[in-house]
C-alpha positions as CSV (number, residue, x, y, z in Angstrom):
1,M,75.7,57.3,-14.3
2,N,76.1,60.6,-10.8
3,T,73.5,61.2,-8.8
4,K,73.2,64.2,-10.2
5,N,72.5,62.4,-13.3
6,R,70.2,59.6,-11.1
7,F,67.9,62.7,-9.7
8,L,66.3,62.7,-13.0
9,F,65.4,60.0,-13.2
10,L,63.3,59.8,-9.6
11,T,61.1,62.8,-10.1
12,A,58.1,61.2,-10.5
13,S,55.7,58.3,-11.5
14,A,52.6,57.2,-12.6
15,L,50.5,59.9,-14.1
16,G,49.1,60.7,-17.4
17,L,45.2,60.2,-18.5
18,S,46.6,58.7,-22.3
19,A,48.2,55.4,-20.1
20,A,45.5,55.1,-17.8
21,L,45.1,51.4,-19.0
22,T,47.7,50.5,-21.1
23,A,51.7,49.7,-21.4
24,C,52.7,53.1,-20.3
25,T,57.2,52.8,-18.5
26,P,57.1,55.1,-15.3
27,P,59.5,58.5,-15.6
28,A,61.3,57.1,-13.2
29,Q,62.4,53.9,-14.7
30,Q,62.4,55.6,-18.4
31,T,66.5,56.2,-20.5
32,A,67.3,59.5,-21.2
33,A,67.0,58.3,-25.0
34,S,63.5,57.3,-25.1
35,K,62.5,60.9,-23.2
36,Q,63.9,62.6,-26.0
37,A,62.3,60.8,-28.5
38,A,59.6,61.2,-26.6
39,G,59.8,64.8,-26.7
40,G,59.9,65.2,-22.8
41,E,59.2,62.4,-20.2
42,T,56.5,60.7,-20.5
43,L,54.0,60.6,-17.6
44,C,51.5,57.1,-16.6
45,V,48.5,56.7,-14.5
46,T,48.4,53.3,-12.0
47,P,47.1,50.9,-14.0
48,V,43.2,48.6,-13.0
49,S,45.2,46.2,-11.7
50,D,46.4,48.6,-9.2
51,N,43.8,50.9,-8.9
52,K,42.3,47.6,-7.1
53,R,43.2,48.3,-3.8
54,F,41.2,51.8,-4.1
55,L,38.2,50.5,-5.8
56,N,35.6,47.3,-6.1
57,E,37.5,44.7,-8.2
58,D,34.5,42.6,-8.4
59,L,32.8,45.6,-10.9
60,D,35.9,45.3,-12.9
61,A,34.6,41.9,-14.3
62,L,31.2,43.4,-15.3
63,S,30.3,43.9,-18.9
64,L,30.2,47.2,-20.1
65,E,26.5,47.1,-20.7
66,D,26.5,46.3,-16.6
67,L,28.9,48.8,-15.6
68,T,27.4,52.0,-17.3
69,A,23.8,50.6,-15.6
70,L,25.8,50.8,-12.4
71,A,27.7,54.0,-13.1
72,G,23.9,55.8,-13.3
73,S,23.1,54.0,-10.7
74,G,25.2,56.7,-8.8
75,D,28.0,54.4,-7.7
76,N,31.5,55.7,-7.0
77,D,33.1,53.3,-7.8
78,A,31.1,52.1,-11.6
79,L,31.8,55.8,-12.1
80,V,35.5,55.6,-11.9
81,L,36.0,52.5,-13.5
82,L,33.6,53.0,-16.4
83,G,35.9,56.4,-17.2
84,L,38.7,54.4,-17.1
85,R,37.4,52.3,-19.6
86,Y,37.0,55.2,-21.5
87,T,40.4,55.9,-21.9
88,A,42.0,52.6,-22.1
89,S,39.3,52.4,-25.4
90,A,41.0,55.7,-26.6
91,S,42.0,55.4,-30.2
92,G,41.4,56.6,-33.6
93,N,42.1,59.9,-34.3
94,E,42.6,62.9,-32.3
95,I,39.4,64.2,-32.1
96,E,37.9,60.3,-31.1
97,K,40.0,60.4,-28.2
98,A,39.0,63.8,-26.8
99,V,35.2,62.4,-26.9
100,A,36.5,59.8,-24.8
101,Y,38.3,61.7,-21.9
102,A,35.7,64.0,-22.0
103,K,33.7,61.5,-21.1
104,A,36.0,60.1,-18.1
105,I,36.5,63.7,-17.1
106,A,33.0,63.8,-16.6
107,L,32.8,60.5,-14.7
108,F,35.7,61.4,-12.3
109,R,34.3,64.3,-11.7
110,T,30.8,63.1,-10.4
111,A,32.4,60.6,-8.6
112,A,35.4,62.9,-7.7
113,D,31.9,66.2,-6.2
114,K,30.6,63.6,-3.8
115,G,34.5,62.7,-2.0
116,H,35.8,60.1,-3.7
117,S,39.5,59.7,-3.2
118,H,40.5,58.0,-6.5
119,A,38.0,60.1,-8.8
120,E,40.4,63.1,-7.0
121,Y,43.3,61.4,-7.3
122,L,42.7,61.1,-11.9
123,L,41.4,64.6,-11.9
124,G,44.7,65.5,-10.5
125,V,46.3,63.4,-13.2
126,A,43.8,64.5,-15.9
127,Y,44.9,68.3,-14.9
128,M,48.6,67.5,-14.3
129,S,49.1,65.4,-17.8
130,G,46.6,68.0,-19.8
131,M,45.1,64.4,-21.4
132,G,40.7,66.0,-21.4
133,V,41.3,69.2,-19.8
134,S,43.8,72.1,-20.5
135,K,46.8,71.8,-18.6
136,D,46.9,73.3,-15.0
137,E,49.2,72.0,-12.0
138,V,47.7,73.7,-9.5
139,Q,44.4,72.8,-10.5
140,A,45.8,69.0,-10.0
141,A,47.6,69.8,-6.7
142,S,44.5,71.0,-5.0
143,W,43.0,67.3,-6.1
144,F,46.1,65.5,-5.1
145,R,45.7,67.7,-1.9
146,Q,41.8,66.4,-1.6
147,S,42.6,62.6,-2.0
148,A,45.4,62.4,0.2
149,A,44.1,64.1,2.7
150,Q,41.7,60.8,2.6
151,G,45.4,58.5,2.8
152,N,45.6,58.0,-1.3
153,P,49.5,56.9,-1.1
154,A,49.6,57.9,-5.0
155,A,48.0,61.1,-4.3
156,Q,50.4,61.8,-1.0
157,Y,53.4,60.9,-3.7
158,W,52.8,64.1,-6.1
159,I,51.8,66.2,-2.8
160,G,55.1,65.8,-1.7
161,E,56.6,65.2,-5.5
162,M,55.4,69.3,-6.1
163,S,56.5,69.9,-2.5
164,A,60.0,68.9,-3.4
165,K,60.3,70.1,-6.7
166,G,57.8,73.3,-5.7
167,R,55.1,72.6,-8.1
168,G,51.8,73.5,-8.7
169,G,52.0,76.9,-6.8
170,I,53.6,74.9,-4.7
171,T,57.5,76.8,-2.4
172,A,59.5,74.0,-3.0
173,D,61.0,72.7,-0.2
174,W,62.1,68.9,0.8
175,K,61.1,69.8,4.8
176,V,57.7,70.2,3.7
177,A,57.7,67.2,1.1
178,R,59.4,64.4,3.8
179,P,56.0,64.1,5.4
180,H,54.1,63.3,2.4
181,F,56.3,60.4,1.2
182,K,56.2,58.9,4.6
183,D,52.7,58.9,4.2
184,A,53.0,57.0,0.7
185,A,55.5,55.2,1.5
186,A,53.8,54.2,4.3
187,G,50.6,53.3,1.9
188,G,53.3,51.3,-0.6
189,S,54.1,53.4,-3.1
190,A,57.8,52.2,-4.0
191,D,58.7,55.9,-6.0
192,A,58.1,57.4,-2.3
193,F,61.1,55.0,-0.7
194,I,62.9,56.2,-3.8
195,E,62.1,60.1,-2.9
196,L,63.2,59.3,0.8
197,G,65.7,57.3,-0.4
198,F,67.5,60.2,-1.5
199,M,66.9,63.0,0.8
200,Y,68.8,60.3,2.8
201,E,71.6,59.8,0.8
202,R,71.9,63.9,-0.5
203,G,71.4,64.7,3.3
204,L,68.1,67.0,1.9
205,G,65.3,69.4,4.0
206,D,65.9,68.3,7.5
207,L,67.9,65.2,7.4
208,T,71.4,64.6,8.0
209,Q,72.9,62.1,4.4
210,D,72.8,58.8,6.5
211,Y,73.9,56.3,3.4
212,E,72.5,53.4,5.7
213,K,69.4,54.8,5.3
214,A,69.5,55.8,2.4
215,A,70.2,52.7,1.6
216,G,66.7,51.5,3.4
217,C,64.7,53.3,2.1
218,Y,66.3,51.6,-1.5
219,R,65.6,48.1,-0.3
220,Q,62.0,49.0,0.6
221,G,61.5,50.6,-2.9
222,M,63.6,47.3,-4.3
223,R,61.5,44.6,-2.7
224,M,58.3,46.2,-3.7
225,G,59.5,45.8,-7.6
226,S,60.9,48.7,-8.4
227,Q,64.5,49.2,-10.9
228,I,65.3,52.6,-10.1
229,A,65.1,52.0,-5.8
230,Q,67.5,48.5,-7.1
231,Y,69.9,50.5,-9.3
232,N,70.4,53.6,-7.1
233,L,71.7,50.8,-4.3
234,R,73.5,49.0,-6.4
235,V,75.2,52.3,-6.8
236,L,75.7,53.4,-3.0
237,I,77.6,49.6,-3.0
238,V,79.7,50.3,-6.1
239,E,80.8,53.8,-4.8
240,E,81.4,51.8,-1.1
241,H,79.0,54.0,0.9
242,I,77.6,51.2,2.5
243,V,78.3,47.5,2.5
244,R,76.3,44.9,0.8
245,Q,74.4,42.7,2.7
246,E,72.4,39.5,1.8
247,G,70.0,39.7,-1.0
248,D,71.2,43.0,-2.2
249,P,72.3,43.5,-6.4
250,I,75.1,41.4,-7.2
251,I,78.0,43.5,-8.1
252,K,80.3,41.9,-10.7
253,P,83.7,42.3,-10.2
254,K,85.8,44.5,-13.3
255,T,87.5,42.7,-15.8
256,P,91.2,43.4,-15.0
257,E,92.6,45.3,-18.4
258,A,95.1,43.6,-19.8
259,P,98.6,44.6,-19.4
260,G,100.2,47.4,-22.1
261,D,96.0,48.7,-22.1
């Protein structure tokens, strides 16, 4: 896969309210065939197992009745977790799904209005994906900014992504995007490491092309479990831009062609 095509796989991860608690392959790891079958990228949101670092994980074990009661008392984490449960249980016909999403959005908004960072991020997700609300990337960017300002790495990644690609009313500028990716990477975002690696690989923004630094970023993403980071690192090795180090993907030698082939 050439660099231009690989770039298409680096554009997004962790969005899509409809998949808040369900299995979903991030766009960075979706194949061209799966995208075509779905009519485009399927956007995914961070599953609850990852959300626990933003929320009081003890609340996740509560029964629906107890969680609802706690949310009713105004507990922000309970409001968010209850909203995520609504999205997870959304099934059946479109009317039932719409009701579930509407309930979730109302809960997220209540918490976000009180400054809850992850609720702000999830509202950004909702507006970005058009789940439960009318799709509005400008509104999405606004909520992502508020969440990012409080240190949410997922939101920081998305402000970087929107800055790099010129979405949500933001002028496309890789130089502006880089600090957001750096903040997100420092907060543990593998996708941010991938974007930083791609910036070094291509010399984007204010960066000089540097394959070694690109590889360093991809290695960080690979250690965090990113398959696309591993793939990008493999490409740098195969194309002989860098020398393979211990722990890098193993490159199998090509089978020699038989004489006369």
